Each structure stands twice: as C-alpha cells, then as structure tokens.
N, C-alpha and C positions, 0 to 999 in steps of 0.2 A: 821469664820463661813463657808465661801465659801470653804476653804481648807477641812473641815470635810465633807461637802456635796460631794465634789469630791472623797474623799476617800471612802465614803459610796457607791457612785455610782459605783466606780471601783470594790469594793468587790462584790457588787450585780452582776456586769457583769461577774466576774470570776466564781461565783457560778452558774449562768445560763449557762455559757459556759461549765462548767464541767458536769452539768446535761444533757445537749444536747448531749455531747460527749458519755456519758454513755448509753443514750437511743439509740444513733446511732449504737451501737454494735448489736442491735436486730432489726429485721424487724418490720413493723407496727403491724403485727398480733401476734408477740411474745413479750408481754408486761410484764415488771417487776411488780410483785404484792407480797403481803405478803403471806406466805405459808398458805394453806387452813387448818383449824382445823378439817375439816370433816374426820373421820376415814374411812368411807365407803360412797360412793356416789351411789345412786340408780337412774337408768335411764331406760326408756323403749324404747329408740330410736335406739338401736342396733348400735350405732355409736362409741363405745369406741375403742381405740387402746390399746391393753393390753400387758404389759411386766410383767415378774415375776422373782424374785430371790428367789430360794428355799433353799439356804444356810443361815446361820446366819451371813454371812459377811456383814459388814456395810461400805464397800468401793465400790464406783462406779467408775470402770475403765474408761479411755477415750473412748473406743469403745462403752461401754454401754451408756455413756453420749451422745455420738454422735448418737446412735440409737434412744434415746428418743428425743433429740433435733430435729433431722431430721424429725421424725414423727410429732412433734409439728408444724414444719414449713410446711410440706406437707399436714397436715390435721388441719388447723387453727381453724376449727369450730367443732372439735371433742375433746372429753375428752381423754387425754393421761394418762392412769393409770398404774403406775409402782408399783406393789405389791412387797414388800420386807419383807421376813419372819423375819429377825432380827430387824425390825423396830418396836418401841413401840410408842404409841401416845405422850408420854412425852419426847421422845429423839430427835424429829425432830429439834426443835429449837437449841438444843445443837449441833447437827450434822451440821446444817447450819452454825454455827459459826466456826466449825473446818474443814469442808470439802468444798472445792471449787466446787466440782461436785454437792453435795447436794444443796448448795446455789444457783448455777446458774439454776439448773432444777426446784427447788421448787418455784422459783420466776418467772417462765414462766406461763402465765395466763391460759393455757389449760393443764398444766402438774400437776398431783397429785401423790405424793409419799405416798403410803398407806401401813399400816401394813398388813401382810398376815397370818392370823390364819388358817393354812392348814386344821385342823380338822373341823372348822366351815364351810369352803367352801365346804368340802366334805359332809356335814351333810345331805343335801336333795338330794343326788345323789347315784347311785349304788356304787360309790367309797368308801362310808362310811364303808361298810362291809370289803372291802379289806384293808383299812387303819387301822382298829382295829385289823386285823388278822396278817398283815405283821410285820416282825421283821427287822427294818432297819439295825441293826448290822450284820445280816446274809445275806444281799442283796449285790450282787457283784456290781450292778450299781444303788445304791439307789438314788443318786443325779439326775441321768438321769430319772429313772422311776417315781420318785416323781414329777419331772418337767413335765414329759409326762402327768401324772394324773392331775396336777394342771392346765395346760393350757386348758385341756378339760373342767374341772369344771368351770373355770373362763369364758370361752366363753359360756358355758351353762347358767351361772348365769346372765352375762351382755350382751352377744351378741357383735359382732364387729369383729375386726381383732386381732389375736394374732401374735406377732413377737418375735423372739429370740433377745437377747441383742447384737447380732453381725450382725444385719440387718440395713443397711442404706437406708432410704426412699428417693427416688428422685422425685417421682410424685405420686399423689393419685390414688387409684383404687376405682371405684364406685360400683363394684360388692358386693353383700351381702354374697352369699353362694358359697364358692370356696375352692378348694384344689390346691396346687402348685406342679407341677412335677419337681423333681430335676434331673430326668433322664427319658428316654422313659419308660412309664408304671410303674414308681416308684414315689409315692407321698412323698414329704418332709413334715416335721412337724414343720419347722422353721417359716413358715408363713401359716396361713389359716384363713378363715373368715366365720362366720355363724350368722344368726339372733338369737336372744335370744330364748332359749328353742327349738332349732331346733331338729327334730327327729334323724337326722344323728349323732349328738353329743351324744345324749342319747344312741343310739345303740352302739356307739364307747365305751362309758363308761361301758356298760354292757359286751361287748366283752373283754374289758380291764380286768375285774374281772373274767369272766368265763374261759378265755383262757390265764390266766396270766403266762408268762414265763420271769421273771425278770432277769434270768441269761443269756439271749440271747440279745446281744447288738442290740438296735433299735426295738426290737419286740413289745414293748408297745408304740412306737412312729411312725416313718415312715412306718414300716411294718404293724402296725395296720390300719393306714389310707389307705394304699394301698390295703390291703386285704378287708377292708370294702367297699371301692369304687368299687373294681373289683367284689365283690359279687352282686353289683347292676347293673353294666354297663360293656359292652364289651369295653376294653381299647386297643387302637391300638397305634402304634408309631406315633410321630409327624413328618410329612414330610415337612410341611411349617410352617411359623409363624402364626399358627392359633390354637385357643383353642378348647377344647372338652366340650360339655355340655350334661348332662344326668341327668334325674330325678330333674331338676331345680338346679343341682349343676354343676358349672363350674370346669373343670380340666385344669389349665393354663400351657401352654407349658414352658419348662425350661428357655427360655430367659427372661421370665417375672420377675423371681426373682433369678435365678441361672445361669446368662449368662457366668460366669466363674465357671466351675465345680470343685468339691472338689479336684480332682487330680491335679488341676492347681492353687491351692489357693495362691501359692507364687507370682503369677502374680500381686496380689494387692500390693506387696512390691517391685515391679520392676519399674524402670523408663521407661516409654513408649516413643518411638519416636513421636507417634501421639496417644493421649489419645482416648480410645473408647468413643462413644457417648451414648451408652446404650439406643438408641431410642426405642427399643422394651421392655424395662424393667420398672417396677414400683419401685422395690427395689433391693438391692444387698445383698446377703448373703456372709459374709466374711469367713465362715468356721473356726471360731476361735478355735474349738476343734482340728483342725489339726495343730494349731500353737504351737507345742511343743518346738520350738526353741525360742519362745518369740520374734518374729519379732516385731519391734516397729514403731510407727509413729514418724518421726524425722522432725522437722521444717527445711525447706530449702532443703530437700532431693529430692524434685520433683518426688517422687514415686506416683503411682496411689492412694494409700490410703491417702497420704497427701493431694493430690488435691481434693479427695472426702470430706475429713474433711473440707477443706477451703471452699468448695462450699456448702455443705449440712448441716454442723454443725459448722459454723464459730465461734460461741461463745465458744463452747467446744474447738475448735482449738486454739483460742486466750488464753483462761484461763488455759487450762490443757496441752497444748503443747507449744505454744510460751512463755507464762509467766513462764513455769516450766523448761525452757532450762537449767538453772543453776544447776538444780538437776539431769540432765541427761535425756536421751531419755525416752519417756513415752510408756510403754508397752501397747499393744492393748488389751490384755486379761483382 
C-alpha cells in the first residue's frame, strides 16, 4: 500500500513540475487561456492594440508572432486584436492544433485572433464607396492600399494603436492621438494611434477616397498621413530628441519607432559589438518589406534581431525559432 502511495505522490510531483515549467515560459501578465469564442469585441476605452492581415494567408510568420507577443507584454492591460482576413469563426480551433504560432498567441490572455470581414468594417465609413467601386484585379498595389484602408477603418471603429506586423514593442506609449515620423517631415503609417471616432481619422478616410491614387506607392498610406497632418500644422525638422504637438495630435520624432531607418534595415541582421539600448524608442519597425533576400532569425547567431526576439518575444523565440531548428532557419517575413 505504501508503495502505491509513493508512486502516486511521485506522479503528482512530476505533473506539478511540468505545469510550473510550462507556465514559467510566460511572464505573470501573459497567462495561458482557452481561445476566446468572441468573433468581435466591442470596447469604448480606446485602449486596443490593432494588427491586421489583409491577405487570405493563414500562416503567422515568426516576426508577426513576435510583434503580437511583444505588444501583449508591453501592454498587459490592453486588448491585443489581430484581425485576419482568412480566418473564420469555425477554423480557429483547427488552426490551434496545426499551427504553433496560432496556438501560442491565442492562449495569451489579452490576445484575440479575430476574423476580418473587410466590407463590414468599411460599412459605416467613407471607404464603403471606394470599396464597392474599386477592382482589386486592376490595382497595382492592392494588398498595400487595402491594408492602408483597413488600418484607418479599424482605428476609427475601435480606437487605440495600430501597428504593422513587423513592429516589435519594447515599452508602452501612453499617448492617445499621435503620428510617427519615419524621416524629417514624413509620417510613417506602420504605427499610429487615435481615440475612437477621432475627426482626423475620418478626414483621412474622406481624403483616401476623394484623392485616390492607388497606382502610386505609398500615396494612400504614409503620403496620405503626411499631407493631412501638414495641412493642419507647420512641420519642421527634428533637431533634438523632442516631439511636436499640434491640434492635440503628437508628431513623434523618428527615434521613437524608426531608430534604424529603412536604408539600413540590414543592421537588424548584423552582429553588433555593443547592442544599442534604444532608450528613446517605444517600438522598433523592422522594415520587412525591404527584406527581399529573406534574411532570417537564426538561433545562436547573436544578431540584433535574434536578441530582440529573446528579450521581447521569448515564447515566440522558443517555440518558433529554437524548437524549429531542425527544420532550418525561420524566415522573418
């Protein structure tokens, strides 16, 4: 009898040890949970962090997973909403069983993977007219302009901060209404934030439709935000690490989100003798659209991007990089 009691206690100890180890992979504020059945979440607090995938792809690459996980860690009290066009309500459970990235993100307590019915999101906005008129097959940059439109509509509907899926969050930003300069006098569209139903976002959607030029790269994204802000405010160069504020909208200088400019994007894949501290930055944009060579995150390489993964999205790093070494390097895109 005593023998069986000892065996039972031993098995119980091993179970508890395994459970504690699994939980230790996440910080206290990123807790495993069952995936939310809610297809859409309505909030009025303007605190969402918003990501969107406008293709029908149902694969979450390591960099996108890192972007979402790092946001969940930097903003533990905010809802992290990742809208995915190809996702259907009845496919999430199946994807969780087949995709390590879906599984690890959907089980974080403040991350919600949501379907993205584009037409529904545009319905109560000026973009509805454009969406019904445009022919995607004839658009040169359809994926880009549809993404530009989607981020405006989602920030209008929910409020909060929009981020591209190649942005790694390193510390939270408390501002509500802001644009981010990627160069002197040039606004980027990879990160911006506004309160729900903010007039500036509505004006941007109206201009998106009225002055639509989808055949010009960036015209509906960074160029749109730049021209709309310049129409309101006199924008000067940044001479020191200081932001600009006008009409209750902050224009954040490039070091806040783009400390490494797009012309130097390969620096993220280099081994640095001394890693930069990014003390003046909230997030880092990795310029994935420049990565035509498919540079990868490689475990043990000691590149800057590997160290960023290890620090700001350690679960993604362990599950999608370290545990996948046998299948070869993990592409960032």
